[in-house]
C-alpha positions as CSV (number, residue, x, y, z in Angstrom):
1,X,-204.5,66.0,57.7
2,X,-205.8,64.9,60.9
3,X,-202.2,63.5,63.2
4,X,-202.2,60.5,64.2
5,X,-200.9,59.8,68.2
6,X,-197.9,57.7,68.2
7,X,-198.0,54.6,70.9
8,X,-194.5,52.8,70.2
9,X,-191.7,54.3,67.5
10,X,-189.0,52.5,66.6
11,X,-185.4,54.6,66.5
12,X,-183.5,53.9,63.5
13,X,-180.2,51.6,64.2
14,X,-178.0,54.2,62.6
15,X,-179.7,56.9,64.8
16,X,-178.7,54.5,67.6
17,X,-174.9,54.1,66.2
18,X,-174.2,58.3,66.2
19,X,-176.4,58.5,69.8
20,X,-174.3,55.9,71.3
21,X,-170.6,57.3,69.6
22,X,-171.4,60.6,71.0
23,X,-172.4,59.9,74.4
24,X,-170.3,56.4,75.6
25,X,-166.8,55.1,75.5
26,X,-167.4,51.9,73.9
27,X,-165.2,51.7,70.9
28,X,-166.0,52.3,67.1
29,X,-169.8,51.1,66.9
30,X,-169.6,49.7,63.1
31,X,-173.2,47.4,63.1
32,X,-176.8,47.5,65.5
33,X,-179.4,45.4,64.9
34,X,-182.8,45.1,66.7
35,X,-182.9,41.7,68.7
36,X,-186.6,42.4,69.0
37,X,-189.6,44.4,70.7
38,X,-190.8,42.9,73.5
39,X,-191.8,44.6,76.2
40,X,-189.0,47.3,75.6
41,X,-186.6,47.6,72.4
42,X,-183.2,45.3,72.7
43,X,-180.4,46.0,70.4
44,X,-177.3,44.1,70.0
45,X,-173.9,46.4,69.1
46,X,-170.5,45.6,68.1
47,X,-167.7,48.1,68.2
48,X,-163.9,47.3,67.0
49,X,-163.7,46.6,71.3
50,X,-167.0,44.5,72.7
51,X,-170.5,43.6,71.9
52,X,-173.1,45.4,74.0
53,X,-177.0,45.3,74.5
54,X,-178.5,48.2,74.1
55,X,-182.3,48.6,75.7
56,X,-184.4,51.2,75.0
57,X,-187.4,50.9,77.8
58,X,-190.6,51.9,76.5
59,X,-192.1,55.0,77.5
60,X,-195.8,53.5,78.6
61,X,-194.0,51.2,80.1
62,X,-191.7,51.8,82.9
63,X,-190.9,55.3,84.1
64,X,-187.6,57.0,84.9
65,X,-188.3,56.5,88.2
66,X,-188.6,52.8,87.6
67,X,-186.0,52.0,85.2
68,X,-183.2,53.8,87.9
69,X,-184.8,51.6,90.5
70,X,-183.9,49.0,88.3
71,X,-180.3,50.0,87.7
72,X,-179.9,50.2,91.9
73,X,-180.3,46.6,92.4
74,X,-178.1,46.0,89.1
75,X,-175.1,47.7,90.5
76,X,-175.8,46.4,93.9
77,X,-175.5,43.1,92.6
78,X,-172.3,44.0,90.3
79,X,-170.3,44.8,93.4
80,X,-171.3,42.1,94.9
81,X,-169.9,39.7,92.5
82,X,-173.0,38.0,91.2
83,X,-173.2,37.0,87.4
84,X,-175.2,39.8,85.6
85,X,-175.6,41.3,82.8
86,X,-174.2,44.4,84.2
87,X,-175.2,48.1,83.0
88,X,-172.4,50.4,81.9
89,X,-171.7,54.1,82.5
90,X,-171.1,56.9,79.9
91,X,-169.0,59.4,79.4
92,X,-169.8,61.3,82.6
93,X,-170.4,58.3,85.1
94,X,-174.0,58.2,84.4
95,X,-175.7,54.7,83.6
96,X,-179.3,55.9,83.6
97,X,-179.8,57.9,79.8
98,X,-183.2,59.4,78.0
99,X,-184.6,61.1,74.7
100,X,-187.7,62.3,73.6
101,X,-189.9,60.2,70.8
102,X,-192.7,60.9,69.8
103,X,-194.9,59.0,72.4
104,X,-192.8,60.8,75.2
105,X,-189.5,60.2,76.8
106,X,-187.8,57.0,76.9
107,X,-185.3,55.7,79.2
108,X,-182.0,54.1,77.5
109,X,-179.4,52.0,78.9
110,X,-176.0,50.0,77.8
111,X,-175.2,46.4,79.5
112,X,-172.6,43.8,78.9
113,X,-173.4,41.3,76.0
114,X,-172.9,37.8,77.9
115,X,-171.8,35.0,75.7
116,X,-174.4,32.4,76.9
117,X,-176.6,30.3,75.7
118,X,-180.1,29.1,76.9
119,X,-179.9,26.3,79.4
120,X,-180.6,22.4,78.3
121,X,-183.0,21.5,81.2
122,X,-182.0,18.2,83.1
123,X,-181.7,17.5,86.8
124,X,-178.2,18.1,87.0
125,X,-178.9,21.7,85.5
126,X,-182.6,22.6,87.5
127,X,-180.3,22.1,90.8
128,X,-178.1,24.3,89.5
129,X,-180.7,27.2,88.8
130,X,-182.4,26.5,92.0
131,X,-179.2,27.2,93.5
132,X,-178.4,30.3,91.8
133,X,-182.0,31.5,92.2
134,X,-181.2,31.3,96.6
135,X,-178.2,32.8,96.4
136,X,-179.6,35.7,94.3
137,X,-181.9,36.0,97.1
138,X,-179.9,35.6,99.8
139,X,-177.2,38.3,98.6
140,X,-179.9,40.8,98.6
141,X,-181.6,40.1,101.9
142,X,-180.6,43.1,102.6
143,X,-181.2,45.6,99.8
144,X,-184.0,48.0,99.8
145,X,-184.9,50.1,97.2
146,X,-183.8,54.2,97.7
147,X,-186.3,55.0,94.3
148,X,-189.8,54.6,93.8
149,X,-190.3,51.1,92.3
150,X,-193.9,48.8,92.3
151,X,-194.3,45.4,94.7
152,X,-195.2,42.4,93.6
153,X,-198.1,42.7,95.5
154,X,-201.7,41.8,94.9
155,X,-202.4,44.8,93.0
156,X,-199.4,43.9,90.7
157,X,-199.9,40.6,89.9
158,X,-203.6,40.1,90.5
159,X,-205.8,43.4,90.4
160,X,-204.3,44.8,87.5
161,X,-203.3,42.1,85.3
162,X,-207.4,40.4,86.0
163,X,-208.7,43.6,84.9
164,X,-206.8,43.2,81.1
165,X,-207.8,39.7,81.0
166,X,-211.6,40.3,81.9
167,X,-211.5,43.1,79.0
168,X,-209.7,40.5,76.4
169,X,-211.2,37.1,77.5
170,X,-214.7,37.8,79.5
171,X,-216.3,36.2,76.8
172,X,-215.3,32.6,78.4
173,X,-217.6,33.2,80.6
174,X,-217.7,29.6,82.6
175,X,-214.1,29.6,82.6
176,X,-213.3,33.8,83.5
177,X,-215.8,32.6,86.8
178,X,-213.4,30.0,87.6
179,X,-211.0,32.0,87.4
180,X,-211.9,34.8,89.1
181,X,-212.4,32.3,92.1
182,X,-209.6,31.0,91.8
183,X,-207.5,34.6,92.3
184,X,-209.4,35.1,94.7
185,X,-208.4,31.6,96.8
186,X,-204.9,32.4,96.0
187,X,-204.7,36.0,97.2
188,X,-206.5,34.5,100.5
189,X,-203.7,32.1,101.1
190,X,-200.8,33.7,100.4
191,X,-201.8,37.3,101.8
192,X,-202.4,36.0,104.8
193,X,-200.2,32.7,105.5
194,X,-197.3,34.5,104.5
195,X,-195.4,37.4,106.6
196,X,-193.1,39.6,105.7
197,X,-189.7,38.5,107.2
198,X,-186.2,38.5,105.4
199,X,-186.7,34.8,104.9
200,X,-189.7,34.8,102.8
201,X,-190.4,37.9,101.8
202,X,-187.1,40.6,99.9
203,X,-185.9,41.2,96.1
204,X,-186.9,39.0,93.1
205,X,-186.2,39.2,89.9
206,X,-189.5,38.7,89.1
207,X,-188.9,37.3,85.3
208,X,-186.5,35.4,85.5
209,X,-187.1,32.2,82.9
210,X,-185.9,32.6,79.9
211,X,-183.2,35.5,81.2
212,X,-181.0,33.0,82.9
213,X,-177.9,32.2,80.2
214,X,-175.1,29.0,80.6
215,X,-171.6,30.4,79.8
216,X,-168.9,28.5,77.8
217,X,-167.7,27.3,82.1
218,X,-171.4,26.0,82.9
219,X,-171.4,30.1,85.2
220,X,-175.7,30.7,85.4
221,X,-175.8,34.5,84.9
222,X,-179.3,36.7,85.2
223,X,-180.4,39.1,82.7
224,X,-183.6,41.4,82.2
225,X,-184.2,42.5,85.7
226,X,-187.7,44.6,84.4
227,X,-189.9,42.8,86.4
228,X,-188.2,43.2,88.9
229,X,-189.5,44.2,92.6
230,X,-189.8,43.3,96.2
231,X,-192.5,40.5,96.8
232,X,-193.2,37.1,98.4
233,X,-189.6,34.9,97.3
234,X,-192.1,32.1,96.3
235,X,-193.5,34.1,93.5
236,X,-190.0,33.6,92.2
237,X,-189.6,30.2,92.6
238,X,-193.0,29.1,91.4
239,X,-191.3,30.7,87.9
240,X,-189.6,27.9,87.6
241,X,-193.1,25.1,87.6
242,X,-195.1,28.0,86.0
243,X,-192.5,27.8,82.6
244,X,-191.8,24.3,82.5
245,X,-195.6,23.5,82.4
246,X,-195.7,25.6,79.7
247,X,-192.5,25.4,77.5
248,X,-193.8,28.1,75.1
249,X,-191.8,28.0,71.9
250,X,-190.5,31.0,72.2
251,X,-188.4,30.6,75.0
252,X,-184.9,28.6,73.8
253,X,-184.6,26.5,76.6
254,X,-184.9,22.4,76.1
255,X,-186.2,20.2,78.3
256,X,-184.6,17.0,78.9
257,X,-186.3,14.9,81.7
258,X,-190.0,15.0,82.8
259,X,-191.6,18.2,84.8
260,X,-191.6,16.6,87.7
261,X,-188.3,15.5,87.6
262,X,-186.8,19.3,86.5
263,X,-189.2,20.9,89.4
264,X,-188.3,18.4,92.1
265,X,-184.9,18.9,91.8
266,X,-184.8,22.9,91.2
267,X,-186.6,22.8,94.5
268,X,-183.8,20.4,95.8
269,X,-181.5,22.9,94.7
270,X,-182.7,25.7,96.1
271,X,-183.5,24.4,99.4
272,X,-179.7,23.1,99.5
273,X,-179.2,26.7,100.2
274,X,-182.7,28.8,101.2
275,X,-184.8,26.3,103.1
276,X,-188.2,27.4,102.5
277,X,-191.0,27.1,105.4
278,X,-193.9,24.6,105.7
279,X,-196.1,27.8,104.9
280,X,-194.3,28.3,102.1
281,X,-194.7,24.9,100.6
282,X,-198.1,25.1,101.3
283,X,-198.6,28.5,99.7
284,X,-196.6,27.6,96.1
285,X,-199.8,26.3,94.5
286,X,-201.6,29.2,95.4
287,X,-198.8,31.1,94.0
288,X,-198.6,29.0,90.5
289,X,-202.0,30.5,90.4
290,X,-201.2,33.7,90.9
291,X,-198.3,33.5,88.3
292,X,-200.4,32.5,85.5
293,X,-202.7,35.0,86.3
294,X,-199.8,38.0,85.7
295,X,-198.9,35.9,82.6
296,X,-202.0,36.1,81.3
297,X,-202.4,39.4,81.5
298,X,-199.4,40.6,80.3
299,X,-201.0,40.1,76.2
300,X,-204.3,42.1,77.0
301,X,-201.9,44.7,78.6
302,X,-199.5,44.9,76.0
303,X,-201.9,43.7,72.6
304,X,-201.0,48.0,71.5
305,X,-197.7,46.7,70.9
306,X,-197.5,43.4,70.1
307,X,-201.1,42.7,68.6
308,X,-204.4,40.7,69.6
309,X,-202.4,37.2,66.6
310,X,-202.2,34.0,68.9
311,X,-204.2,35.6,72.1
312,X,-206.7,32.9,72.3
313,X,-203.9,30.9,71.5
314,X,-202.7,32.2,74.8
315,X,-205.6,32.1,76.8
316,X,-205.8,27.9,75.7
317,X,-202.3,27.6,77.0
318,X,-202.7,28.8,80.5
319,X,-206.5,28.7,81.5
320,X,-205.6,24.6,82.4
321,X,-203.0,25.7,85.0
322,X,-205.8,27.2,87.2
323,X,-207.8,23.7,87.5
324,X,-206.6,22.0,89.2
325,X,-203.9,23.9,90.6
326,X,-202.5,21.7,93.2
327,X,-200.7,19.2,91.2
328,X,-197.1,19.2,89.2
329,X,-197.7,16.8,86.3
330,X,-198.3,13.7,88.3
331,X,-197.2,14.8,91.8
332,X,-197.7,17.8,94.4
333,X,-196.7,20.8,93.6
334,X,-195.7,21.4,97.6
335,X,-193.9,18.2,97.5
336,X,-189.7,17.5,97.1
């Protein structure tokens, strides 16, 4: 009988419990449940002491050095008291472990469990969200990875996603031509107009919408830094605009006001702590195109893991954000 190659395997909860009990001092674990198979596998774990989140990174998604770099910034933020889901060290003081799966080495990390809920977005909440992102950017102005990590650059945000998009959606010839042209124009706008200064370039969360929880005392806590990297900060900023325009049902956030009102409040909140330059404001529409391309490319890039069901719906949801790309609802994307 021919052997089948394994693309992605799932770990049994009982096996994960036994491994955790041996490697970590988490107390007596009595529950371990798979939350989701997203970009990685995430489990909820309960012991007689506390709740935890355990992430098993996919072998084909993140390398061990890339995960180590993610943990580097999380520990940096934790020591500076920024609200995050912090990693937890094992019995030997190590934050990163790995195991051999049929598909290769997989990283495993234990995180704090955050007692929080998805945001109900009104103007006040959006303003506070913008401020929280500005605080993250300001705090990491002097952060630099010492370990290998991808950058949120033209290759990562445009070239690689476009190759996956072309493979999956190339049959939409007219719209693909429009998307490709929009991508080229957006890349020219961003990488020729923005400069690599501390004010505009630095650490970015990379995928924060849906990964910010509100606690009972209304503190906003950032989780899931899997897509973080160094890049232009307007990429992080425009994610909010991209997300509220899509309002994908899988996100748990609720939207209590119009898109224009939420975007205006978010941007004002950000700029109350960290002003954007004229060039950054002008780059926002182009960065919306770039964020849309990255998000659209994610589905075909992971089709072996997620499957192809719903891909045409995702195409239709995203392609409308490309043309025209300069408006936010009835107003200008770059306006306040």
